[in-house]
Every structure is written in C-alpha cells, then in structure tokens.
MDAnalysis code that builds the backbone (N, CA, C; Angstrom):
import MDAnalysis as mda
import numpy as np

u = mda.Universe.empty(543, n_residues=181, atom_resindex=np.repeat(np.arange(181), 3), trajectory=True)
u.add_TopologyAttr("name", ["N", "CA", "C"] * 181)
u.add_TopologyAttr("resid", np.arange(1, 182))
u.add_TopologyAttr("resname", ["UNK", "UNK", "UNK", "UNK", "UNK", "UNK", "UNK", "UNK", "UNK", "UNK", "UNK", "UNK", "UNK", "UNK", "UNK", "UNK", "UNK", "UNK", "UNK", "UNK", "UNK", "UNK", "UNK", "UNK", "UNK", "UNK", "UNK", "UNK", "UNK", "UNK", "UNK", "UNK", "UNK", "UNK", "UNK", "UNK", "UNK", "UNK", "UNK", "UNK", "UNK", "UNK", "UNK", "UNK", "UNK", "UNK", "UNK", "UNK", "UNK", "UNK", "UNK", "UNK", "UNK", "UNK", "UNK", "UNK", "UNK", "UNK", "UNK", "UNK", "UNK", "UNK", "UNK", "UNK", "UNK", "UNK", "UNK", "UNK", "UNK", "UNK", "UNK", "UNK", "UNK", "UNK", "UNK", "UNK", "UNK", "UNK", "UNK", "UNK", "UNK", "UNK", "UNK", "UNK", "UNK", "UNK", "UNK", "UNK", "UNK", "UNK", "UNK", "UNK", "UNK", "UNK", "UNK", "UNK", "UNK", "UNK", "UNK", "UNK", "UNK", "UNK", "UNK", "UNK", "UNK", "UNK", "UNK", "UNK", "UNK", "UNK", "UNK", "UNK", "UNK", "UNK", "UNK", "UNK", "UNK", "UNK", "UNK", "UNK", "UNK", "UNK", "UNK", "UNK", "UNK", "UNK", "UNK", "UNK", "UNK", "UNK", "UNK", "UNK", "UNK", "UNK", "UNK", "UNK", "UNK", "UNK", "UNK", "UNK", "UNK", "UNK", "UNK", "UNK", "UNK", "UNK", "UNK", "UNK", "UNK", "UNK", "UNK", "UNK", "UNK", "UNK", "UNK", "UNK", "UNK", "UNK", "UNK", "UNK", "UNK", "UNK", "UNK", "UNK", "UNK", "UNK", "UNK", "UNK", "UNK", "UNK", "UNK", "UNK", "UNK", "UNK", "UNK", "UNK", "UNK", "UNK", "UNK", "UNK", "UNK"])
u.atoms.positions = np.array([
    [-9.734, 23.036, -12.245],
    [-9.091, 22.067, -11.456],
    [-8.203, 22.889, -10.356],
    [-7.696, 24.012, -10.783],
    [-6.777, 24.851, -9.995],
    [-7.832, 25.238, -8.711],
    [-8.953, 25.717, -9.124],
    [-9.833, 26.241, -8.000],
    [-10.088, 24.925, -6.922],
    [-10.277, 23.665, -7.437],
    [-10.390, 22.551, -6.519],
    [-9.139, 22.292, -5.575],
    [-8.107, 22.455, -6.295],
    [-6.808, 22.359, -5.675],
    [-6.591, 23.530, -4.474],
    [-6.968, 24.681, -4.821],
    [-6.878, 25.765, -3.829],
    [-7.866, 25.559, -2.774],
    [-9.051, 25.101, -3.006],
    [-10.064, 24.703, -1.996],
    [-9.685, 23.650, -1.000],
    [-8.874, 22.546, -1.516],
    [-8.388, 21.566, -0.791],
    [-7.318, 21.891, 0.180],
    [-6.429, 22.929, -0.410],
    [-5.158, 23.399, 0.354],
    [-5.616, 24.322, 1.464],
    [-6.656, 25.036, 1.406],
    [-7.111, 25.926, 2.341],
    [-7.231, 25.418, 3.786],
    [-7.981, 24.439, 3.727],
    [-8.074, 23.740, 5.375],
    [-6.741, 23.256, 5.748],
    [-5.899, 22.662, 5.002],
    [-4.568, 22.292, 5.291],
    [-3.822, 23.551, 5.866],
    [-3.696, 24.589, 5.135],
    [-3.060, 25.842, 5.411],
    [-3.535, 26.420, 6.844],
    [-4.907, 26.295, 6.932],
    [-5.635, 26.857, 8.172],
    [-5.080, 26.026, 9.318],
    [-5.116, 24.617, 9.237],
    [-4.575, 23.706, 10.297],
    [-3.278, 23.975, 10.688],
    [-2.282, 24.259, 9.651],
    [-0.994, 24.536, 9.877],
    [-0.745, 25.724, 10.665],
    [-1.420, 26.819, 10.359],
    [-1.438, 28.118, 10.885],
    [-1.825, 28.060, 12.439],
    [-2.873, 27.270, 12.589],
    [-3.426, 27.144, 14.071],
    [-2.444, 26.292, 14.765],
    [-1.717, 25.463, 14.172],
    [-0.764, 24.642, 14.896],
    [0.364, 25.550, 15.318],
    [0.822, 26.510, 14.492],
    [1.869, 27.471, 14.761],
    [1.462, 28.275, 15.977],
    [0.226, 28.680, 15.938],
    [-0.358, 29.693, 16.893],
    [-0.300, 28.914, 18.380],
    [-0.824, 27.725, 18.339],
    [-0.706, 26.898, 19.452],
    [0.631, 26.539, 19.951],
    [1.570, 26.311, 19.044],
    [2.972, 26.094, 19.510],
    [3.552, 27.323, 20.018],
    [3.320, 28.479, 19.347],
    [3.885, 29.855, 20.022],
    [3.222, 29.966, 21.256],
    [1.962, 29.680, 21.565],
    [1.480, 30.064, 22.925],
    [2.190, 29.075, 23.842],
    [2.569, 27.981, 23.561],
    [3.255, 26.992, 24.374],
    [4.694, 27.480, 24.596],
    [5.392, 27.859, 23.647],
    [6.920, 27.956, 23.592],
    [7.206, 29.452, 24.310],
    [6.349, 30.498, 24.090],
    [6.845, 31.657, 24.523],
    [6.294, 32.021, 25.784],
    [6.966, 32.539, 26.842],
    [8.509, 32.780, 26.753],
    [9.314, 31.496, 26.839],
    [10.541, 31.485, 26.192],
    [11.405, 30.335, 26.228],
    [11.695, 29.847, 27.487],
    [11.769, 28.535, 27.635],
    [12.168, 27.771, 28.875],
    [12.886, 26.419, 28.377],
    [13.492, 25.866, 29.309],
    [14.260, 24.524, 28.874],
    [13.366, 23.480, 28.077],
    [12.115, 23.216, 28.576],
    [11.306, 22.142, 27.962],
    [10.942, 22.431, 26.641],
    [10.992, 23.631, 26.309],
    [10.637, 24.107, 24.898],
    [11.630, 23.609, 23.775],
    [12.817, 23.463, 24.346],
    [13.785, 23.009, 23.277],
    [13.854, 21.420, 23.033],
    [13.261, 20.652, 24.148],
    [12.967, 19.303, 24.119],
    [11.733, 19.094, 23.047],
    [10.753, 19.936, 23.129],
    [9.727, 19.945, 22.243],
    [10.109, 20.203, 20.796],
    [11.033, 21.177, 20.620],
    [11.350, 21.458, 19.305],
    [12.147, 20.232, 18.698],
    [12.900, 19.562, 19.607],
    [13.715, 18.449, 19.314],
    [12.790, 17.351, 18.676],
    [11.758, 17.034, 19.417],
    [10.808, 16.149, 18.966],
    [10.199, 16.470, 17.587],
    [9.721, 17.823, 17.515],
    [8.992, 18.197, 16.282],
    [9.811, 18.367, 15.051],
    [11.058, 18.405, 15.213],
    [12.027, 18.376, 14.160],
    [12.675, 17.117, 14.010],
    [13.029, 16.343, 15.116],
    [13.732, 15.129, 15.083],
    [12.806, 14.017, 14.475],
    [11.522, 13.910, 14.735],
    [10.547, 13.263, 14.366],
    [10.489, 12.869, 12.837],
    [10.109, 14.054, 12.034],
    [10.275, 13.864, 10.550],
    [11.767, 13.396, 10.060],
    [12.689, 14.063, 10.589],
    [14.164, 13.743, 10.293],
    [14.275, 12.092, 10.592],
    [13.927, 11.553, 11.546],
    [14.126, 10.231, 11.940],
    [13.313, 9.363, 10.887],
    [12.170, 9.729, 10.706],
    [11.323, 9.038, 9.686],
    [11.939, 9.066, 8.312],
    [12.276, 10.250, 7.697],
    [12.816, 10.478, 6.468],
    [14.266, 9.995, 6.307],
    [15.056, 9.859, 7.273],
    [16.456, 9.368, 7.154],
    [16.551, 7.989, 7.481],
    [15.723, 7.341, 8.349],
    [16.015, 6.072, 8.723],
    [14.769, 5.214, 8.527],
    [13.691, 5.394, 9.057],
    [12.587, 4.455, 9.099],
    [11.864, 4.245, 7.393],
    [11.707, 5.314, 6.889],
    [11.024, 5.233, 5.621],
    [12.186, 4.486, 4.568],
    [13.369, 4.855, 4.573],
    [14.395, 4.173, 3.547],
    [14.445, 2.811, 3.863],
    [14.533, 2.405, 5.168],
    [14.505, 0.954, 5.584],
    [13.332, 0.082, 5.231],
    [12.171, 0.708, 5.369],
    [10.839, 0.106, 5.015],
    [10.661, 0.102, 3.719],
    [11.182, 1.000, 2.718],
    [11.006, 0.807, 1.333],
    [12.091, -0.163, 0.841],
    [13.281, -0.259, 1.318],
    [14.361, -1.096, 0.998],
    [13.916, -2.508, 1.302],
    [13.257, -2.720, 2.553],
    [12.760, -4.080, 2.917],
    [11.663, -4.421, 1.832],
    [10.741, -3.507, 1.658],
    [9.670, -3.788, 0.730],
    [10.187, -4.156, -0.655],
    [11.018, -3.531, -1.155],
    [11.486, -3.669, -2.442],
    [12.230, -5.201, -2.622],
    [13.214, -5.522, -1.640],
    [13.816, -6.675, -1.449],
    [12.597, -7.800, -1.305],
    [11.629, -7.706, -0.444],
    [10.661, -8.739, -0.386],
    [9.849, -8.898, -1.433],
    [9.406, -7.792, -2.211],
    [8.794, -7.843, -3.354],
    [9.441, -8.638, -4.491],
    [10.793, -8.447, -4.503],
    [11.487, -9.220, -5.597],
    [11.764, -10.759, -5.295],
    [11.807, -11.034, -3.986],
    [12.247, -12.358, -3.785],
    [10.843, -13.227, -3.539],
    [9.836, -12.743, -3.133],
    [8.470, -13.468, -2.809],
    [7.705, -14.003, -3.884],
    [6.994, -14.983, -3.851],
    [6.259, -15.169, -5.094],
    [5.038, -14.320, -5.209],
    [4.423, -14.402, -6.357],
    [3.467, -13.372, -6.543],
    [2.253, -13.247, -5.448],
    [1.689, -14.295, -5.071],
    [0.632, -13.974, -4.113],
    [1.036, -13.529, -2.747],
    [2.248, -13.679, -2.408],
    [2.897, -13.009, -1.113],
    [3.417, -11.690, -1.282],
    [3.439, -11.048, -2.501],
    [4.044, -9.735, -2.483],
    [3.169, -8.694, -1.912],
    [1.952, -8.440, -2.364],
    [1.222, -7.333, -1.723],
    [1.042, -7.448, -0.314],
    [0.555, -8.693, 0.260],
    [0.392, -8.666, 1.690],
    [1.729, -8.423, 2.560],
    [2.766, -8.873, 1.971],
    [3.898, -8.706, 2.885],
    [4.498, -7.266, 2.813],
    [4.479, -6.681, 1.623],
    [4.817, -5.248, 1.537],
    [3.938, -4.477, 2.232],
    [2.711, -4.699, 2.226],
    [1.625, -3.868, 3.176],
    [1.969, -4.000, 4.655],
    [2.226, -5.324, 5.009],
    [2.596, -5.443, 6.359],
    [3.890, -4.797, 6.810],
    [4.765, -4.579, 5.934],
    [6.159, -4.274, 6.002],
    [5.866, -2.612, 6.265],
    [5.030, -2.052, 5.709],
    [4.760, -0.569, 5.742],
    [4.014, -0.306, 6.887],
    [3.088, -1.191, 7.240],
    [2.328, -0.961, 8.611],
    [3.191, -1.149, 9.766],
    [4.041, -2.022, 9.611],
    [5.053, -2.187, 10.852],
    [5.678, -1.045, 10.943],
    [6.426, -0.228, 9.837],
    [7.048, 0.847, 9.976],
    [6.194, 1.972, 10.620],
    [5.033, 2.142, 10.381],
    [4.194, 3.255, 10.704],
    [3.844, 2.847, 12.376],
    [3.797, 1.635, 12.688],
    [3.545, 1.382, 14.051],
    [4.757, 1.756, 14.824],
    [5.942, 1.402, 14.248],
    [7.300, 1.638, 15.060],
    [7.325, 3.178, 15.296],
    [7.007, 4.084, 14.351],
    [7.012, 5.408, 14.427],
    [6.050, 5.837, 15.529],
    [4.813, 5.309, 15.553],
    [3.822, 5.763, 16.597],
    [4.268, 5.440, 17.787],
    [4.735, 4.051, 18.031],
    [5.121, 3.663, 19.381],
    [6.417, 4.194, 19.902],
    [7.108, 4.862, 19.106],
    [8.537, 5.268, 19.379],
    [8.577, 6.151, 20.713],
    [7.593, 7.067, 20.899],
    [7.632, 7.911, 21.945],
    [7.399, 7.293, 23.323],
    [6.416, 6.255, 23.288],
    [6.294, 5.498, 24.640],
    [7.274, 4.412, 24.849],
    [7.871, 3.974, 23.888],
    [9.026, 3.125, 23.909],
    [10.303, 3.870, 24.505],
    [10.645, 5.073, 24.008],
    [11.599, 5.757, 24.229],
    [11.858, 6.011, 25.875],
    [10.856, 6.467, 26.341],
    [10.945, 6.718, 27.861],
    [9.412, 6.400, 28.436],
    [9.120, 6.101, 29.698],
    [8.072, 5.960, 30.195],
    [7.169, 7.292, 30.345],
    [6.054, 7.249, 30.051],
    [5.188, 8.549, 29.936],
    [5.933, 9.416, 28.976],
    [6.064, 9.079, 27.812],
    [6.590, 9.899, 26.786],
    [5.670, 10.881, 26.180],
    [4.370, 10.498, 26.521],
    [3.255, 11.450, 25.835],
    [2.426, 11.954, 27.214],
    [1.595, 12.833, 26.840],
    [0.715, 13.306, 27.881],
    [-0.136, 12.194, 28.271],
    [-0.428, 12.151, 29.622],
    [-1.248, 10.969, 30.047],
    [-2.715, 11.130, 29.634],
    [-3.023, 9.642, 29.129],
    [-4.534, 9.660, 28.765],
    [-4.958, 8.696, 29.561],
    [-6.384, 8.605, 29.869],
    [-6.882, 7.580, 30.697],
    [-6.744, 6.175, 30.055],
    [-6.067, 5.202, 30.706],
    [-6.135, 3.869, 30.266],
    [-4.791, 3.617, 29.250],
    [-4.143, 4.540, 28.742],
    [-3.057, 4.482, 28.039],
    [-1.835, 3.996, 28.684],
    [-1.551, 4.541, 29.740],
    [-0.307, 4.150, 30.457],
    [-0.555, 3.004, 31.532],
    [-1.760, 2.306, 31.472],
    [-2.004, 1.210, 32.290],
    [-1.420, 0.012, 31.624],
    [-0.934, 0.009, 30.586],
    [-0.430, -1.281, 29.860],
    [1.119, -1.110, 29.356],
    [1.633, -2.204, 29.005],
    [2.981, -2.098, 28.556],
    [3.098, -1.850, 27.313],
    [3.591, -0.584, 26.694],
    [3.621, -0.385, 25.258],
    [4.504, -1.254, 24.344],
    [5.482, -1.901, 24.897],
    [6.163, -2.933, 24.087],
    [5.364, -4.208, 23.744],
    [4.586, -4.441, 24.897],
    [3.636, -5.725, 24.541],
    [2.621, -5.446, 23.727],
    [2.063, -4.151, 23.736],
    [0.968, -3.790, 22.904],
    [1.486, -3.602, 21.474],
    [2.847, -3.091, 21.198],
    [3.238, -3.031, 19.926],
    [3.632, -4.358, 19.205],
    [4.100, -5.416, 20.072],
    [4.272, -6.596, 19.746],
    [3.173, -7.321, 19.294],
    [2.082, -7.338, 20.032],
    [0.907, -7.775, 19.670],
    [0.156, -7.307, 18.378],
    [0.254, -6.063, 18.190],
    [-0.266, -5.444, 17.066],
    [0.489, -5.885, 15.745],
    [1.875, -5.887, 16.063],
    [2.586, -6.219, 14.830],
    [2.458, -7.557, 14.522],
    [2.289, -8.502, 15.542],
    [2.083, -9.913, 15.206],
    [0.700, -10.091, 14.583],
    [-0.374, -9.273, 14.955],
    [-1.626, -9.336, 14.370],
    [-1.603, -9.064, 12.753],
    [-0.951, -8.086, 12.559],
    [-0.696, -7.389, 11.160],
    [-0.089, -8.574, 10.381],
    [1.026, -9.110, 10.768],
    [1.675, -10.264, 10.087],
    [0.906, -11.492, 9.879],
    [-0.058, -11.753, 10.912],
    [-0.866, -12.877, 10.703],
    [-1.938, -12.670, 9.765],
    [-2.511, -11.344, 9.789],
    [-3.469, -11.208, 8.708],
    [-2.822, -11.096, 7.208],
    [-1.511, -10.640, 7.216],
    [-0.861, -10.676, 5.887],
    [-0.499, -12.164, 5.424],
    [-0.233, -12.840, 6.436],
    [-0.012, -14.405, 5.960],
    [-1.349, -15.045, 5.629],
    [-2.375, -14.859, 6.417],
    [-3.657, -15.298, 5.975],
    [-4.140, -14.931, 4.669],
    [-4.017, -13.600, 4.409],
    [-4.299, -12.981, 3.033],
    [-3.566, -13.653, 1.985],
    [-2.354, -13.903, 1.968],
    [-1.470, -14.361, 1.035],
    [-1.797, -15.999, 0.782],
    [-2.262, -16.653, 1.974],
    [-2.542, -18.028, 1.699],
    [-3.785, -18.232, 1.228],
    [-4.976, -17.060, 1.315],
    [-6.247, -17.237, 0.853],
    [-6.399, -16.971, -0.723],
    [-5.398, -16.207, -1.124],
    [-5.576, -15.737, -2.577],
    [-4.866, -16.746, -3.566],
    [-5.727, -16.874, -4.582],
    [-5.072, -17.704, -5.673],
    [-4.680, -16.834, -6.824],
    [-3.759, -17.041, -7.630],
    [-3.524, -16.324, -8.828],
    [-3.774, -17.202, -10.015],
    [-4.430, -16.289, -11.021],
    [-4.940, -17.121, -12.123],
    [-3.725, -17.248, -13.104],
    [-3.579, -18.277, -13.670],
    [-2.449, -18.587, -14.529],
    [-2.637, -17.878, -15.826],
    [-1.504, -17.289, -16.332],
    [-1.765, -16.491, -17.502],
    [-2.140, -17.355, -18.956],
    [-2.970, -16.843, -19.565],
    [-3.561, -17.653, -20.879],
    [-2.407, -17.794, -21.818],
    [-2.188, -19.005, -22.269],
    [-1.060, -19.282, -23.159],
    [-1.406, -19.598, -24.596],
    [-2.632, -19.775, -24.905],
    [-3.220, -20.254, -26.140],
    [-3.077, -18.865, -27.171],
    [-2.968, -19.178, -28.340],
    [-3.059, -17.927, -29.247],
    [-4.713, -17.867, -29.435],
    [-4.910, -16.581, -29.266],
    [-6.540, -16.338, -29.644],
    [-6.352, -14.802, -29.837],
    [-7.404, -14.346, -30.753],
    [-7.511, -13.078, -31.146],
    [-7.953, -12.238, -29.771],
    [-7.639, -11.012, -29.745],
    [-8.292, -10.290, -28.678],
    [-9.774, -10.175, -28.828],
    [-10.561, -9.845, -27.801],
    [-11.819, -9.783, -27.951],
    [-12.210, -8.313, -28.040],
    [-12.692, -7.846, -29.016],
    [-13.159, -6.564, -29.180],
    [-14.487, -6.326, -29.315],
    [-15.120, -4.990, -29.261],
    [-16.430, -4.781, -29.466],
    [-16.830, -5.078, -30.929],
    [-15.830, -4.840, -31.936],
    [-16.385, -4.983, -33.261],
    [-16.089, -6.438, -33.815],
    [-15.711, -7.312, -33.084],
    [-15.386, -8.704, -33.335],
    [-16.860, -9.542, -33.341],
    [-16.872, -10.455, -34.291],
    [-18.017, -11.220, -34.520],
    [-18.134, -12.033, -33.068],
    [-19.434, -12.210, -32.638],
    [-19.684, -13.052, -31.458],
    [-19.564, -14.462, -31.904],
    [-18.927, -15.275, -31.076],
    [-18.849, -16.753, -31.170],
    [-20.071, -17.358, -30.385],
    [-20.841, -18.064, -31.402],
    [-21.942, -18.795, -30.894],
    [-21.520, -20.217, -30.536],
    [-22.452, -20.875, -30.054],
    [-22.272, -22.331, -29.713],
    [-22.056, -23.157, -31.009],
    [-22.888, -22.893, -31.906],
    [-22.909, -23.670, -33.176],
    [-21.495, -23.300, -33.985],
    [-20.947, -22.053, -33.882],
    [-19.601, -21.848, -34.597],
    [-18.608, -22.473, -33.838],
    [-18.717, -22.434, -32.578],
    [-17.471, -23.245, -31.761],
    [-17.605, -24.662, -31.956],
    [-18.921, -25.364, -32.058],
    [-18.908, -26.801, -32.266],
    [-18.442, -26.958, -33.751],
    [-18.736, -26.266, -34.619],
    [-18.297, -26.576, -36.058],
    [-16.683, -26.343, -36.120],
    [-16.233, -25.275, -35.591],
    [-14.769, -25.372, -35.596],
    [-14.043, -26.355, -34.741],
    [-14.744, -26.897, -33.630],
    [-14.034, -27.941, -32.864],
    [-14.167, -29.430, -33.764],
    [-15.318, -29.460, -34.402],
    [-15.561, -30.734, -35.101],
    [-15.021, -30.892, -36.409],
    [-14.486, -29.613, -36.929],
    [-13.914, -29.856, -38.422],
    [-12.530, -30.625, -38.324],
    [-12.238, -31.421, -39.370],
    [-11.135, -32.325, -39.398],
    [-9.815, -31.215, -39.455],
    [-8.730, -31.689, -38.918],
    [-7.603, -31.094, -38.936],
    [-7.079, -30.591, -40.364],
    [-6.492, -29.512, -40.675],
    [-6.073, -29.110, -41.809],
    [-7.095, -28.497, -42.744],
    [-8.528, -28.492, -42.216],
    [-9.338, -27.805, -43.021],
    [-9.715, -26.568, -42.337],
    [-10.107, -25.694, -43.051],
    [-10.492, -24.200, -42.803],
    [-11.865, -24.019, -42.742],
    [-12.321, -23.479, -41.670],
    [-13.756, -23.171, -41.378],
    [-14.157, -21.701, -41.519],
    [-12.998, -20.761, -41.702],
    [-13.280, -19.445, -41.981],
    [-12.870, -19.103, -43.209],
    [-13.262, -18.261, -43.944],
    [-12.747, -17.770, -45.367],
    [-11.532, -17.025, -44.922],
    [-10.432, -16.915, -46.069],
    [-9.253, -16.254, -45.707],
    [-9.517, -14.700, -45.479],
    [-8.580, -14.324, -44.737],
    [-8.647, -12.758, -44.286],
    [-9.566, -12.547, -43.188],
    [-10.077, -13.350, -42.340],
    [-11.010, -13.219, -41.342],
    [-10.090, -12.768, -40.115],
    [-10.782, -12.275, -39.026],
    [-10.037, -11.893, -37.825],
    [-9.326, -12.897, -37.178],
    [-9.817, -14.185, -37.371],
    [-8.908, -15.286, -36.593],
    [-7.558, -15.425, -37.221],
    [-7.192, -15.081, -38.482],
    [-6.044, -15.278, -39.027],
    [-4.934, -14.443, -38.463],
    [-3.679, -15.037, -38.392],
    [-2.614, -14.149, -38.068],
    [-2.305, -13.153, -39.113],
    [-1.704, -11.968, -38.858],
    [-1.192, -11.101, -39.832],
    [-0.425, -11.619, -40.728],
    [-0.649, -11.269, -42.116],
    [0.150, -11.766, -43.120],
    [-0.323, -12.974, -43.860],
    [-1.373, -13.521, -43.292],
    [-1.958, -14.641, -44.161],
    [-3.154, -14.309, -44.976],
])
C-alpha cells in the first residue's frame, strides 16, 4: 500500500516542481507585476479557505438540517457547486480581462455566464429533488433476513396468514420468536 501511495504521489510532486520552475522563469528578475501574481497565488487559497469554503460548509449544514430528506443531497450539492463556480469566476468578475485572453472567452459577459450556470445548477437540483421518492421505513416487527434463516415459501406464508389468531404455527424457540420466549 505504501508503494502505491508513493507511486501516486510522484506525478503530483513532479507537477508541483514543474510549476515552481515555470513560475521562477516568469518571476525572475523581479518586477512590479510579479507581486500581483504572488498576491493571486497566495490570496486565492486564503480567500477560499477563510471565506468561501466556511460559508459554503455552513450553508450546506444549515440547509441539510432544515430541508426534508429528498431535498438534502441535491441542495447541498448545488451549494457546493455554486461555491466552486464563484471561485472560478472571481478573476473575471473582479476586473475585465482578469485572465490571459483566450479566443471566445472575452466575447461574453462573465456575470451573465455565471448567473446562467448557477441557475442551471439549481434547476437541476430542484428537478432532482422533485423526481426522487424516499421509501418509508419498515415499521413492522420482522426478523432480519439472514443467510441461515429458513426460506419462506408461499405455502408457509398462506398457513401463517390463514391461522386463527392466538394459535401458534411454529414450534417454540424458532427464529420468529422474540428473545426470551
């Protein structure tokens, strides 16, 4: 297991080292725009860990406690997806052309794109919650079905059902008796 973990960690460490090399090529020699890039590199995780993630988690916990069962999972998932979309859209919403230009990216309004995407996510969450049914819990007293329990056949079920009330169809001490009888 340790070897598998090490083999999985190696590509991540290699990508991290390559990122450091690329940033060093960009940042050296120091110039004023490098400090802005460092601010984004350091500020993004801090903003996420200090503001967006706690708010998303708090909202998810509150909604999970308040909403009925079929609504919990879709609404919490939509809340998390909305938080992620807000993080991804932040550079474009913060200032125009907040990212390097890509063909077709700056032809649209990022706020409108974010609003439409978030609306789609919440529409899917609502439709998912409306389409799921929750099975009611079983309330009858029945023994658990185990591999070593005797199979119930149609004849045995009919005999048990047709037996007059107060009569016993199984000998004492069978698995259908409650403990202590």
